[in-house]
Structure formats: structure tokens, C-alpha cells
C-alpha positions in Angstrom: 125.4 -1.8 -161.0 124.9 1.8 -159.9 125.5 3.1 -163.3 123.0 1.1 -165.0 120.2 1.0 -162.6 120.6 4.7 -161.4 122.8 6.9 -163.4 125.3 7.2 -160.9 128.8 5.8 -162.3 131.8 5.6 -160.0 135.6 5.4 -161.0 139.0 4.2 -158.9 140.6 7.8 -158.8 136.9 9.0 -157.7 137.0 6.2 -154.3 140.6 7.4 -153.3 139.5 11.0 -153.5 136.7 10.3 -151.4 139.0 8.4 -149.0 141.5 11.0 -148.7 138.6 13.7 -147.6 138.7 15.4 -150.8 135.5 14.1 -152.3 131.8 14.3 -150.2 129.9 12.8 -153.2 130.6 9.1 -154.4 128.6 7.1 -157.5 125.0 7.2 -155.6 126.1 8.0 -151.8 126.6 11.9 -149.7 129.0 11.5 -147.0 127.3 12.5 -143.7 130.1 12.2 -141.2 134.0 11.6 -141.7 136.6 10.8 -139.1 140.4 10.2 -139.8 139.6 6.4 -140.1 135.9 6.0 -140.7 133.3 7.2 -143.1 129.3 7.1 -143.2 127.6 7.9 -146.5 124.0 8.1 -146.9 122.6 7.2 -150.4 121.4 10.1 -153.1 117.1 9.0 -151.8 118.1 8.7 -148.1 117.3 5.0 -147.3 120.9 3.3 -147.2 123.5 4.3 -144.7 127.2 2.4 -145.6 129.8 2.6 -142.7 134.0 1.8 -143.5 136.1 1.9 -141.4 140.0 1.2 -141.5 142.2 -0.2 -138.2 145.5 -1.2 -138.3 145.9 -4.3 -136.7 149.6 -6.1 -135.0 149.8 -9.5 -136.9 152.8 -11.0 -137.1 155.4 -8.3 -136.2 154.1 -6.4 -139.0 151.1 -4.2 -139.3 148.3 -5.0 -141.2 145.0 -2.9 -142.2 141.5 -4.3 -141.3 138.3 -3.2 -143.3 134.9 -2.8 -141.8 131.9 -2.4 -143.7 128.2 -2.2 -142.4 125.0 -1.1 -144.3 121.5 -0.4 -143.2 118.4 0.3 -145.0 116.5 2.8 -143.0 112.8 3.1 -143.1 110.3 5.6 -144.3 108.1 7.3 -142.5 104.0 7.3 -144.3 101.7 10.2 -144.8 99.8 8.0 -141.3 103.1 8.5 -139.1 104.2 4.8 -139.3 107.9 3.8 -140.2 108.1 0.8 -142.7 110.8 -0.5 -145.3 107.9 -0.6 -147.7 107.5 -3.2 -151.0 110.4 -2.8 -153.3 112.8 -2.6 -150.4 112.0 -5.5 -148.2 111.1 -7.6 -151.5 115.3 -6.7 -152.3 116.6 -6.9 -148.7 118.0 -10.8 -149.7 119.7 -9.1 -152.6 121.3 -6.3 -150.6 122.9 -8.7 -148.7 124.5 -10.5 -151.2 125.4 -7.9 -153.3 127.0 -6.6 -150.2 129.0 -9.4 -149.7 129.9 -9.5 -153.7 131.3 -6.0 -152.8 133.1 -6.6 -150.1 135.1 -10.1 -151.3 135.6 -8.1 -154.7 137.2 -4.7 -153.3 139.0 -7.6 -151.3 140.5 -9.1 -153.9 140.8 -6.1 -155.5 142.7 -4.2 -152.9 145.2 -7.4 -152.6 146.1 -7.3 -156.0 146.3 -3.3 -156.7 149.3 -0.8 -155.4 148.7 -1.8 -151.8 149.5 -5.6 -152.9 152.9 -5.1 -150.8 150.3 -5.3 -147.2 148.5 -8.1 -146.2 145.2 -7.3 -146.2 142.5 -8.3 -144.2 138.6 -8.0 -144.2 135.4 -10.0 -142.9 133.0 -10.5 -145.5 
């Protein structure tokens, strides 16, 4: 969708490079902070943040990887100094929530079928 709406395409190869720390820009986001297992990204307009984290979890004698994701819409400050989301962001907030869940579900399914398919993948959507 980012390709169509804001001309910010991405690829699986770029996602891999982002995950291992070789890339600090991905589609519409720039990396704001990074640690060994976490990533905080900000969109090109500075209005949304996405947080991703992985954590190993013991399950039935094996280790699985749990995926975490969070997103936030950040208010902007108008000329009078008042913070608010603005009409467009308020109107799209419901869509943002549904879209985030769809993306997470698709990513979890795809990961389970990918080269990582030999690992048990667990994610809360």
C-alpha cells in the first residue's frame, strides 16, 4: 500500500537488511533507535512510530521466537501551540488499527511459511 499511496516501495531483501542492522531506512520509515532485539521507527512525516521486538521463549522443550509490534500516531502541534491528531489522522485511526492487524497476521503467516518455517513462530495479533 505504501508503494501506491506515497511511492515508498520496499522488498523482502530490504526487510532482511533492516533486521540485521545494515539498513536504516525502510519504505516510509527511518530507524530512530535500535538495540539487539528491538527497533523503533518513525515515518517520513514524523507522525507515526512503529516498534518491533523479538524475544526467545521456551515452549515444550524448544525455543520459539515471539514477535512484538506496537504503533502510535503522534499528535502535531499547531500554530497556537495546541497538540492534536488533526482530522485526517482521526478519520484514519480505525483503518490504521485494522491495517496493522492485517499486516501482522500476514507477516506471521508468511514467516511461518518462509525459510524460517523450521522454527515455531508465535505472534499476538
